C-alpha positions as CSV (number, residue, x, y, z in Angstrom):
1,M,47.2,-24.0,-60.3
2,R,48.4,-20.5,-60.8
3,Y,51.8,-19.5,-59.6
4,G,53.1,-16.1,-58.6
5,L,56.5,-14.8,-57.7
6,T,58.0,-11.8,-56.0
7,G,61.0,-11.2,-54.0
8,R,64.4,-9.6,-53.4
9,T,67.4,-10.9,-55.5
10,A,71.1,-10.4,-54.6
11,H,74.4,-11.7,-56.2
12,V,76.6,-12.8,-53.4
13,A,80.3,-13.9,-53.7
14,L,80.2,-16.5,-51.0
15,A,83.2,-18.0,-49.3
16,W,82.3,-21.2,-47.6
17,W,85.0,-22.3,-45.2
18,V,84.8,-25.9,-43.8
19,V,86.8,-25.9,-40.6
20,A,85.8,-29.4,-39.3
21,S,88.0,-30.7,-36.4
22,S,86.3,-34.1,-36.7
23,A,87.4,-36.9,-38.7
24,H,86.1,-35.1,-41.7
25,A,88.6,-32.4,-41.7
26,Q,89.4,-30.9,-45.2
27,A,91.0,-27.8,-46.9
28,P,89.0,-24.8,-47.2
29,E,87.3,-24.4,-50.5
30,Q,85.9,-21.2,-52.3
31,V,82.4,-21.5,-53.6
32,D,81.5,-19.5,-56.9
33,D,79.0,-16.6,-56.9
34,L,75.5,-17.4,-55.6
35,V,72.2,-15.9,-56.3
36,V,70.1,-15.3,-53.2
37,E,66.4,-14.5,-53.7
38,Q,64.8,-13.9,-50.3
39,D,61.1,-13.9,-49.6
40,V,59.9,-15.2,-53.0
41,W,56.2,-15.6,-52.7
42,V,54.7,-18.7,-54.4
43,E,51.0,-19.2,-54.9
44,T,49.5,-22.5,-53.5
45,S,46.3,-24.0,-52.7
46,A,46.9,-23.0,-49.1
47,G,47.8,-19.3,-50.1
48,R,51.0,-17.6,-50.7
49,I,54.0,-19.3,-49.1
50,A,57.4,-17.6,-48.5
51,T,60.6,-19.1,-49.8
52,N,64.3,-18.3,-50.1
53,I,66.0,-19.4,-53.4
54,Y,69.6,-19.9,-53.6
55,R,71.0,-20.9,-57.2
56,P,74.2,-20.7,-59.3
57,N,75.0,-17.4,-60.8
58,K,75.3,-18.6,-64.2
59,P,73.0,-19.6,-67.1
60,G,71.5,-23.1,-67.2
61,R,68.9,-25.4,-65.8
62,F,69.6,-27.2,-62.6
63,P,68.0,-29.9,-60.3
64,V,66.1,-28.4,-57.4
65,L,66.5,-29.4,-53.6
66,I,63.5,-28.3,-51.5
67,S,62.8,-28.2,-47.7
68,M,59.5,-27.2,-46.0
69,G,58.8,-26.7,-42.4
70,P,57.4,-24.4,-39.6
71,Y,60.5,-23.4,-37.9
72,G,61.5,-20.3,-40.0
73,K,63.7,-20.4,-43.2
74,D,65.8,-17.3,-42.1
75,D,66.7,-17.4,-38.4
76,L,66.6,-19.6,-35.4
77,P,65.0,-18.4,-32.2
78,A,67.6,-17.1,-29.9
79,E,67.5,-20.1,-27.6
80,Y,68.4,-22.4,-30.3
81,S,71.3,-20.3,-31.8
82,G,73.8,-22.8,-30.6
83,I,72.1,-25.8,-31.9
84,F,74.8,-26.4,-34.6
85,E,77.3,-26.6,-31.8
86,N,76.1,-30.3,-31.1
87,G,79.0,-31.9,-32.5
88,Q,81.6,-30.6,-34.9
89,I,79.5,-28.8,-37.7
90,S,80.5,-26.1,-40.0
91,V,77.9,-24.5,-42.2
92,S,77.3,-21.3,-44.2
93,E,75.3,-18.3,-43.1
94,Y,72.6,-19.4,-45.4
95,A,72.0,-22.8,-43.7
96,A,68.6,-23.0,-41.9
97,F,68.2,-25.3,-39.1
98,E,68.0,-29.0,-40.3
99,T,67.9,-28.0,-44.1
100,P,70.4,-28.4,-46.9
101,D,73.3,-25.9,-46.6
102,P,72.9,-23.8,-49.9
103,A,76.6,-23.0,-50.1
104,Y,77.5,-26.8,-50.6
105,W,74.7,-27.7,-52.9
106,V,74.9,-24.5,-55.1
107,H,78.6,-25.0,-55.6
108,Y,77.6,-28.4,-57.3
109,D,75.0,-26.8,-59.5
110,Y,72.0,-27.3,-57.6
111,V,69.1,-24.7,-56.8
112,V,68.1,-25.0,-53.0
113,I,64.7,-23.7,-52.0
114,A,63.9,-23.2,-48.3
115,A,60.2,-22.8,-47.7
116,D,58.1,-21.9,-44.5
117,S,55.0,-24.1,-44.3
118,P,51.6,-22.4,-44.7
119,G,50.8,-20.5,-41.6
120,A,54.6,-20.5,-40.4
121,V,56.3,-17.0,-40.0
122,R,55.1,-15.0,-43.0
123,S,53.5,-17.7,-45.0
124,E,49.8,-17.3,-45.5
125,G,47.2,-20.2,-44.7
126,N,46.8,-22.2,-41.7
127,L,49.6,-24.1,-39.8
128,D,48.6,-27.9,-40.4
129,L,51.5,-29.8,-39.1
130,F,52.0,-33.0,-41.3
131,G,48.3,-32.6,-42.6
132,P,46.9,-32.2,-45.9
133,I,47.0,-28.4,-46.1
134,E,50.8,-28.6,-45.8
135,A,51.2,-31.5,-48.1
136,S,49.0,-29.8,-50.8
137,A,51.1,-26.5,-50.6
138,F,54.3,-28.6,-50.8
139,Y,53.0,-30.3,-53.8
140,D,52.3,-27.1,-55.5
141,L,55.7,-25.7,-54.6
142,I,57.4,-28.8,-56.1
143,E,55.5,-28.5,-59.3
144,W,56.1,-24.7,-59.5
145,A,59.9,-25.4,-58.9
146,G,59.8,-27.9,-61.7
147,V,58.8,-25.4,-64.5
148,Q,61.0,-22.5,-63.7
149,S,63.6,-21.3,-66.2
150,W,66.5,-22.2,-63.9
151,S,65.1,-25.7,-63.3
152,N,65.9,-28.8,-65.2
153,G,62.4,-30.2,-64.1
154,N,63.8,-32.7,-61.5
155,V,63.1,-32.1,-57.9
156,G,64.4,-33.7,-54.8
157,L,63.6,-33.2,-51.1
158,S,66.1,-33.3,-48.2
159,G,66.1,-32.3,-44.6
160,V,66.3,-33.6,-41.0
161,S,63.5,-34.3,-38.2
162,Y,60.3,-32.2,-39.3
163,F,61.9,-31.7,-42.7
164,A,62.2,-35.4,-43.1
165,M,58.6,-36.0,-41.8
166,S,57.2,-33.5,-44.0
167,Q,58.6,-35.3,-47.0
168,W,56.4,-38.5,-46.4
169,P,52.9,-37.2,-47.1
170,V,53.7,-35.1,-50.3
171,A,55.8,-38.0,-51.7
172,A,52.9,-40.2,-51.3
173,M,51.0,-37.8,-53.6
174,N,53.6,-38.6,-56.2
175,P,54.1,-35.1,-57.7
176,P,55.3,-35.5,-61.4
177,S,58.3,-33.2,-60.8
178,L,59.4,-35.1,-57.8
179,K,62.2,-37.4,-58.5
180,A,64.0,-38.3,-55.2
181,I,63.7,-37.9,-51.4
182,M,66.2,-37.9,-48.7
183,P,64.4,-37.9,-45.2
184,A,67.0,-37.8,-42.4
185,E,66.1,-38.7,-38.8
186,G,62.3,-38.6,-39.0
187,L,59.6,-40.6,-37.7
188,T,56.3,-42.3,-39.1
189,D,54.2,-42.9,-36.1
190,L,53.7,-39.8,-34.0
191,Y,51.9,-41.3,-31.3
192,R,54.1,-44.3,-30.5
193,D,57.5,-42.7,-31.6
194,A,57.0,-39.3,-29.7
195,I,53.9,-39.0,-27.9
196,R,53.6,-42.2,-25.8
197,H,56.7,-44.6,-25.3
198,G,55.2,-47.8,-24.5
199,G,52.2,-46.1,-23.2
200,I,54.4,-43.8,-20.9
201,P,53.6,-40.1,-21.6
202,H,56.6,-38.3,-23.2
203,V,57.1,-34.7,-22.6
204,F,58.4,-33.9,-26.1
205,A,55.0,-32.3,-27.5
206,E,54.8,-29.7,-24.8
207,P,58.1,-27.9,-25.1
208,W,58.2,-28.5,-29.0
209,T,54.8,-26.9,-29.4
210,E,55.6,-23.8,-27.3
211,F,59.1,-23.1,-28.3
212,R,59.4,-24.4,-31.9
213,I,55.8,-24.0,-33.3
214,L,53.9,-21.3,-31.6
215,R,56.9,-18.9,-31.5
216,A,57.2,-19.2,-35.4
217,K,53.4,-19.3,-36.2
218,N,52.0,-16.5,-38.4
219,P,49.8,-14.6,-36.0
220,A,47.1,-14.6,-38.5
221,A,47.2,-18.3,-38.8
222,T,45.2,-20.9,-37.0
223,L,47.3,-24.0,-35.6
224,V,45.3,-27.0,-37.0
225,N,47.2,-29.7,-35.2
226,N,48.2,-28.7,-31.7
227,F,49.9,-31.9,-30.7
228,A,50.4,-30.8,-27.0
229,E,46.7,-30.5,-26.7
230,E,45.9,-33.6,-28.6
231,A,48.4,-35.7,-26.3
232,R,46.5,-34.4,-23.4
233,E,43.0,-35.0,-24.9
234,R,43.7,-38.1,-26.7
235,P,45.6,-40.6,-24.4
236,F,44.8,-43.7,-26.6
237,F,45.5,-44.2,-30.3
238,D,42.6,-43.3,-32.3
239,D,41.6,-42.0,-35.7
240,F,43.3,-38.7,-35.2
241,W,46.8,-40.5,-34.5
242,E,46.0,-42.9,-37.3
243,S,45.5,-40.0,-39.6
244,M,49.1,-38.8,-38.7
245,I,50.7,-41.9,-40.1
246,P,51.8,-41.3,-43.9
247,D,50.9,-43.8,-46.5
248,L,54.6,-45.0,-47.0
249,A,53.5,-47.7,-49.5
250,A,52.3,-45.2,-51.8
251,I,55.7,-43.7,-52.2
252,T,57.3,-44.7,-55.3
253,V,60.3,-42.2,-56.0
254,P,63.8,-43.3,-55.2
255,A,64.6,-42.6,-51.4
256,Y,67.9,-42.3,-49.5
257,V,66.9,-42.6,-45.8
258,I,69.3,-41.6,-43.0
259,T,68.9,-42.3,-39.2
260,S,71.1,-43.0,-36.2
261,W,71.2,-45.5,-33.3
262,P,71.6,-42.7,-30.7
263,D,68.4,-40.9,-31.3
264,Q,66.1,-43.3,-29.4
265,G,62.9,-42.1,-28.1
266,L,62.4,-39.9,-31.2
267,H,63.8,-40.7,-34.6
268,T,65.5,-44.3,-34.5
269,R,62.3,-46.4,-34.5
270,G,60.1,-44.4,-36.8
271,T,62.7,-43.9,-39.5
272,L,63.6,-47.5,-39.6
273,L,60.1,-48.4,-40.0
274,G,59.6,-45.8,-42.7
275,Y,62.3,-47.4,-44.7
276,E,60.9,-50.9,-44.3
277,Q,57.4,-49.8,-45.4
278,L,58.5,-47.5,-48.3
279,G,56.9,-48.5,-51.6
280,S,60.0,-47.4,-53.5
281,E,61.8,-49.9,-55.5
282,Q,65.0,-48.0,-55.3
283,K,65.7,-47.2,-51.8
284,W,68.8,-46.9,-49.5
285,L,69.3,-46.8,-45.8
286,D,72.3,-45.1,-44.0
287,V,72.4,-45.7,-40.2
288,H,75.1,-44.1,-38.1
289,G,76.2,-44.0,-34.5
290,R,77.0,-40.3,-34.3
291,K,75.2,-37.1,-33.5
292,K,72.5,-36.5,-36.1
293,W,73.0,-33.0,-37.0
294,E,76.9,-33.3,-37.2
295,Y,76.5,-36.5,-39.4
296,Y,73.9,-34.9,-41.8
297,Y,76.3,-31.8,-42.5
298,S,79.7,-33.8,-42.5
299,R,81.4,-33.9,-45.7
300,D,81.6,-37.7,-46.1
301,S,77.8,-37.8,-45.5
302,L,77.2,-35.0,-48.1
303,E,79.3,-36.8,-50.6
304,R,77.0,-39.9,-50.3
305,Q,74.0,-37.7,-50.4
306,R,75.3,-36.0,-53.6
307,R,75.9,-39.2,-55.4
308,F,72.4,-40.1,-54.7
309,F,70.9,-36.9,-56.0
310,D,73.5,-36.6,-58.9
311,H,72.1,-39.9,-60.3
312,F,68.3,-39.4,-59.9
313,L,68.1,-35.6,-60.5
314,K,71.0,-35.0,-62.9
315,G,71.1,-38.6,-64.7
316,L,74.8,-39.0,-64.0
317,D,76.0,-42.7,-64.5
318,N,77.9,-42.8,-61.1
319,G,77.2,-46.4,-60.0
320,M,74.4,-45.4,-57.6
321,P,72.3,-48.4,-58.6
322,D,75.1,-50.7,-57.6
323,V,75.5,-49.3,-54.2
324,S,74.6,-51.6,-51.3
325,R,71.2,-50.8,-50.2
326,V,72.0,-50.7,-46.5
327,R,75.0,-49.1,-44.8
328,Y,75.2,-49.2,-41.0
329,E,77.7,-48.5,-38.2
330,R,78.4,-51.5,-36.1
331,R,79.5,-49.6,-32.8
332,R,82.2,-50.6,-30.4
333,G,81.9,-47.4,-28.2
334,F,81.8,-43.7,-28.4
335,Y,82.7,-42.7,-32.0
336,D,84.2,-46.0,-32.5
337,G,82.7,-48.4,-35.1
338,D,82.9,-50.2,-38.3
339,I,80.8,-49.6,-41.5
340,I,78.8,-52.7,-42.6
341,Y,77.2,-53.1,-46.0
342,T,74.4,-55.3,-46.6
343,D,71.3,-55.5,-48.9
344,S,68.5,-55.8,-46.5
345,W,67.1,-54.3,-43.4
346,P,66.9,-55.9,-40.8
347,P,69.9,-58.1,-41.9
348,S,68.6,-61.2,-43.5
349,D,71.1,-63.5,-41.6
350,V,70.2,-62.6,-38.1
351,A,69.7,-65.5,-35.6
352,L,67.3,-64.4,-32.9
353,T,68.6,-65.9,-29.6
354,R,66.9,-66.0,-26.2
355,L,69.1,-65.1,-23.2
356,F,67.0,-66.2,-20.0
357,L,67.0,-64.2,-16.9
358,R,68.3,-66.2,-14.0
359,A,68.3,-66.3,-10.2
360,D,72.2,-65.2,-10.0
361,R,71.4,-62.2,-12.2
362,T,73.0,-63.5,-15.3
363,L,71.7,-64.0,-18.8
364,S,72.0,-67.6,-20.1
365,L,71.3,-69.5,-23.2
366,T,69.5,-72.1,-20.7
367,A,66.3,-71.4,-18.7
368,E,66.4,-72.1,-15.0
369,E,64.0,-74.6,-13.5
370,E,63.5,-73.0,-10.3
371,E,61.5,-70.0,-9.7
372,T,62.8,-66.7,-8.3
373,A,61.2,-63.3,-7.5
374,F,63.0,-59.8,-7.7
375,R,61.7,-57.0,-5.8
376,Y,62.6,-53.4,-6.0
377,P,61.0,-50.1,-5.0
378,P,59.9,-48.5,-8.2
379,T,60.7,-44.9,-7.3
380,Q,64.3,-45.4,-6.7
381,T,67.0,-44.3,-9.1
382,G,70.6,-45.4,-9.5
383,N,70.1,-49.0,-8.4
384,P,68.4,-50.9,-11.3
385,L,67.7,-54.5,-11.4
386,T,70.5,-55.9,-13.6
387,F,71.3,-59.1,-15.5
388,T,74.6,-59.7,-17.4
389,H,75.8,-62.1,-20.1
390,T,79.6,-62.4,-21.0
391,F,80.4,-63.4,-24.5
392,E,82.7,-66.2,-25.1
393,Q,83.5,-65.1,-28.6
394,D,83.1,-61.9,-30.6
395,T,79.4,-61.2,-31.2
396,E,77.7,-58.6,-33.3
397,L,74.1,-57.7,-32.2
398,T,72.3,-55.7,-34.9
399,G,68.5,-54.9,-35.0
400,G,65.8,-54.6,-32.4
401,M,65.6,-56.7,-29.1
402,K,62.5,-57.9,-27.2
403,L,62.3,-58.3,-23.4
404,R,59.8,-60.9,-22.2
405,L,59.1,-60.3,-18.5
406,W,56.7,-61.7,-16.0
407,V,55.8,-58.9,-13.6
408,E,53.7,-58.1,-10.6
409,A,52.9,-54.7,-8.7
410,E,52.3,-55.1,-5.1
411,D,49.9,-52.6,-3.7
412,A,49.3,-51.0,-7.1
413,G,47.2,-51.6,-10.2
414,D,49.9,-50.5,-12.8
415,M,53.6,-50.3,-13.5
416,D,55.9,-48.1,-15.7
417,L,59.0,-50.1,-16.8
418,F,62.3,-48.3,-17.9
419,V,64.6,-50.8,-19.5
420,G,68.1,-50.3,-21.0
421,V,70.9,-52.4,-22.5
422,S,74.4,-51.6,-21.8
423,K,77.9,-52.7,-22.9
424,L,80.5,-53.6,-20.4
425,D,84.3,-54.1,-20.8
426,R,86.2,-57.0,-19.5
427,R,86.7,-55.4,-16.1
428,G,82.8,-54.8,-15.7
429,N,83.0,-51.1,-16.4
430,Q,80.2,-49.5,-18.8
431,I,81.4,-48.5,-22.2
432,P,79.6,-45.1,-23.2
433,F,78.0,-44.4,-26.5
434,V,76.8,-41.4,-28.2
435,G,73.4,-40.5,-26.8
436,Y,70.3,-38.6,-27.9
437,D,71.1,-35.0,-28.9
438,D,73.8,-33.8,-26.5
439,V,73.9,-36.9,-24.3
440,E,77.6,-37.8,-24.1
441,Y,77.1,-41.0,-21.9
442,G,74.4,-43.1,-23.6
443,H,73.9,-46.7,-23.5
444,V,73.4,-49.2,-26.2
445,A,69.6,-49.2,-26.6
446,G,66.4,-48.7,-24.4
447,G,62.7,-49.3,-24.1
448,W,59.6,-48.4,-22.0
449,L,56.4,-50.0,-21.1
450,R,53.3,-49.0,-18.9
451,V,52.2,-52.6,-18.2
452,S,48.4,-51.6,-18.6
453,R,49.1,-51.0,-22.3
454,R,50.7,-54.3,-22.8
455,E,48.0,-55.5,-25.2
456,L,49.7,-56.4,-28.5
457,D,48.6,-55.9,-32.0
458,D,49.1,-59.6,-33.3
459,D,48.9,-58.6,-37.1
460,L,51.6,-55.9,-36.7
461,S,53.8,-57.6,-34.2
462,T,56.7,-59.8,-35.2
463,E,59.0,-62.3,-33.3
464,S,61.4,-59.5,-32.4
465,R,59.3,-56.3,-32.3
466,P,56.1,-56.1,-30.2
467,F,53.6,-53.6,-31.5
468,L,51.2,-52.3,-28.8
469,R,47.5,-51.5,-29.6
470,H,47.1,-48.7,-27.1
471,V,43.3,-48.7,-27.3
472,E,42.4,-49.5,-23.7
473,E,44.0,-50.1,-20.1
474,L,44.4,-53.6,-18.7
475,K,44.9,-52.7,-15.0
476,L,46.6,-55.4,-12.8
477,Q,44.7,-57.2,-10.1
478,P,46.0,-57.7,-6.6
479,G,48.5,-60.8,-6.9
480,E,48.1,-60.9,-10.7
481,R,51.3,-61.9,-12.6
482,V,51.3,-61.0,-16.1
483,A,53.5,-61.5,-19.2
484,T,54.8,-58.4,-21.0
485,E,56.7,-58.1,-24.1
486,L,58.9,-54.7,-24.2
487,E,60.3,-53.4,-27.4
488,I,64.0,-52.5,-27.1
489,L,64.8,-50.1,-29.9
490,P,67.2,-51.2,-32.7
491,S,71.0,-50.8,-32.5
492,S,74.1,-52.4,-33.6
493,T,77.0,-53.4,-31.3
494,L,80.0,-55.5,-31.5
495,F,81.0,-57.3,-28.3
496,R,84.5,-58.7,-28.2
497,R,85.2,-62.0,-26.4
498,G,85.1,-61.3,-22.6
499,E,82.9,-58.2,-22.9
500,S,79.3,-58.3,-21.4
501,I,76.0,-57.1,-22.2
502,E,74.0,-55.9,-19.1
503,L,70.1,-55.5,-18.9
504,R,68.9,-52.9,-16.6
505,I,65.4,-52.7,-15.3
506,Q,63.9,-50.0,-13.0
507,G,60.9,-47.8,-12.5
508,T,62.3,-44.6,-13.2
509,E,64.4,-42.9,-16.1
510,L,67.7,-44.8,-16.8
511,P,70.9,-42.4,-17.3
512,G,71.7,-42.2,-20.9
513,A,68.6,-43.6,-22.1
514,G,68.5,-41.0,-24.7
515,A,65.0,-39.8,-24.7
516,I,63.4,-36.5,-23.5
517,E,62.0,-37.1,-20.0
518,H,58.6,-38.9,-19.3
519,N,56.0,-37.7,-16.8
520,S,52.8,-38.8,-15.1
521,S,54.3,-42.0,-13.5
522,V,51.9,-44.5,-12.2
523,N,54.5,-46.2,-10.0
524,T,53.8,-46.9,-6.4
525,G,54.1,-49.9,-4.0
526,V,56.8,-52.5,-4.9
527,H,57.6,-54.1,-8.4
528,V,58.1,-57.7,-8.7
529,V,59.8,-59.5,-11.6
530,H,59.5,-63.3,-11.8
531,V,62.1,-65.6,-13.6
532,G,62.6,-69.2,-13.9
533,G,60.2,-72.2,-14.0
534,V,56.9,-71.5,-15.8
535,Y,58.2,-67.8,-16.0
536,D,60.1,-67.7,-19.4
537,A,61.7,-64.4,-18.8
538,H,64.3,-63.7,-21.5
539,L,66.0,-61.1,-23.6
540,L,65.7,-61.8,-27.2
541,V,68.9,-60.7,-29.1
542,P,69.6,-60.3,-32.9
543,V,72.9,-62.1,-33.3
544,V,74.6,-61.7,-36.7
545,P,76.9,-64.7,-37.6
C-alpha cells in the first residue's frame, strides 16, 4: 500500500478548561502546545481519506488513537450543535462528536487522529457503512499511522456509537499496528439492536440516514448501505443483515468496552453481547447508569481509559492486568448507585428466579392454580397492565430478564407488546432512572415483541435471553393462545427491603422506555393475557446473592 500525506499544520497554544459542575469537578489545567494538522490526506485502498492529526509539539514517538466515521471530523450539523449539552460535559474546541478529545489525550503524550470514512464529507471513495470498503480503509490508516515519524508503532481505537461500531470490523482484520480498542456504546446486531425491536419496526434508521449520513456524504460518493431503504425492503433477517454482524471471535487485541444501562433500544444489548463474544483474552467491561456522552468525557472515566491505553500502547507497568474485568453500576435511582467489581459478565453467581403473574396482579415465587384472563385495549396509553412484587430483604437484580407470557388476540391476527420494569418506593411511587439520551424519567429496563415474530433460535437462546429468528411470521388464529418469551434488556438495580418491582404491559410505547419511537403497529381488537393453572406466565429475574 502506498501512502501519501498533504495538509495544513498549525502550532496551537491550547488552554483546555474543564468546568464540570457534576461529581467530576476539578481545577482547571493548562495543556501544553499542540500541533494541529487539518485535512491531511491519506492514500488507502478506498481512495484518499481526509484526516485531522493532533500531536504533541515536541520531539518523540507517541502512541496513536484513531477514530473513523461518517459524521464529519470538523463540525457538527447545526441541528446537533447542542448535543454536548446532554449532561455535564466540557470538551475542547477540537473534540468532534463522539470521538476522543485531542486536548486531553495530547496533554498525556498521545497523537489523536480523526478520520472521515471513505465517501464522507471530503473523503474520496464510496460510503460503505460498517462494510468492507470502510474497514479496509481503516486498516490502511492504522498501518499508515504505525510507521509515521511521530508514532511509536502502537495504535489504539476509541469512540462512541458509530465510532465504536466501526472498530469491530477492522479489529477483526487484526492490523499489525493495532494494539488495543475501546468501543463505547456500540452495537453488534444492527437488525435486532436498532432496526427491529422484537420484530416491531424502529424508526431509528430513517432520521439517522437523513440527518446524519446523507447530509455529511461526499456529493461524489455512492451510499452503498442505505439502512433506511434496507429496513423497508428487508423486513426479515436475511444474508444482508447477517453480513452486518462483525466477526467478534476473530478480534484478539485487548479491549476496554463501555456501555450503559439507560441506552436501551440502541446500545445496551449489542455492546454487552459484543463483550461476551469478543475473542480477546484481555478484555474489560465498564457499565454505568449515567448519560453516555457525559460518561465518556467525564474525568474519572478518562482516567480509566488512559490507564488501559497507557499499559497497552505505552507499555507502562500500571497494574492494568490486575484490574477486575467487569465494573458495573448497581443503581438505586437517578444518578444514585454503587460500583461493583467482578470478573465475569453476566455475574457468575446469579440465581435466576421465577416471579409468577397472579390474579391479584402480584408477582409471586409460587404459581397460582386457578386460571385468570386479563383483557386490555391495545391502543390505550397510560393505563398498563401491572404486576408487582415487594421485596422482603435487600435484593440486587443484575443482568437480563425474561418474560414468559401466554397471550391471545381477540379480533386480530397479531399483537405488539411493550413491556417495562420499574422500581417503586415503599409508598408505591415510581423511582426514576436516567433514560435513553435526554430522557430524565426512565424506568429500570424494557423489551418489545411482535407476537408473530415469537419463533426462537434454539441454538442462540439461553435460559434468560430469548433470541428471535425473524425469518417468518407466525400469525395468530382466532381463539389461539400462544406462549411467548420476551427479552427484557440487561440492567442492574438494588431494591431495599419494602421496595417493589413493577412489571408493566401494554400495546403502546411506555413512558421512560428509552428507545426512539416505533411505528407500523399491528394492534387492533383486544389483547388477552392468561395467567395461572396451565399458563406458567412468569418474570425471570437475575438475583445476585
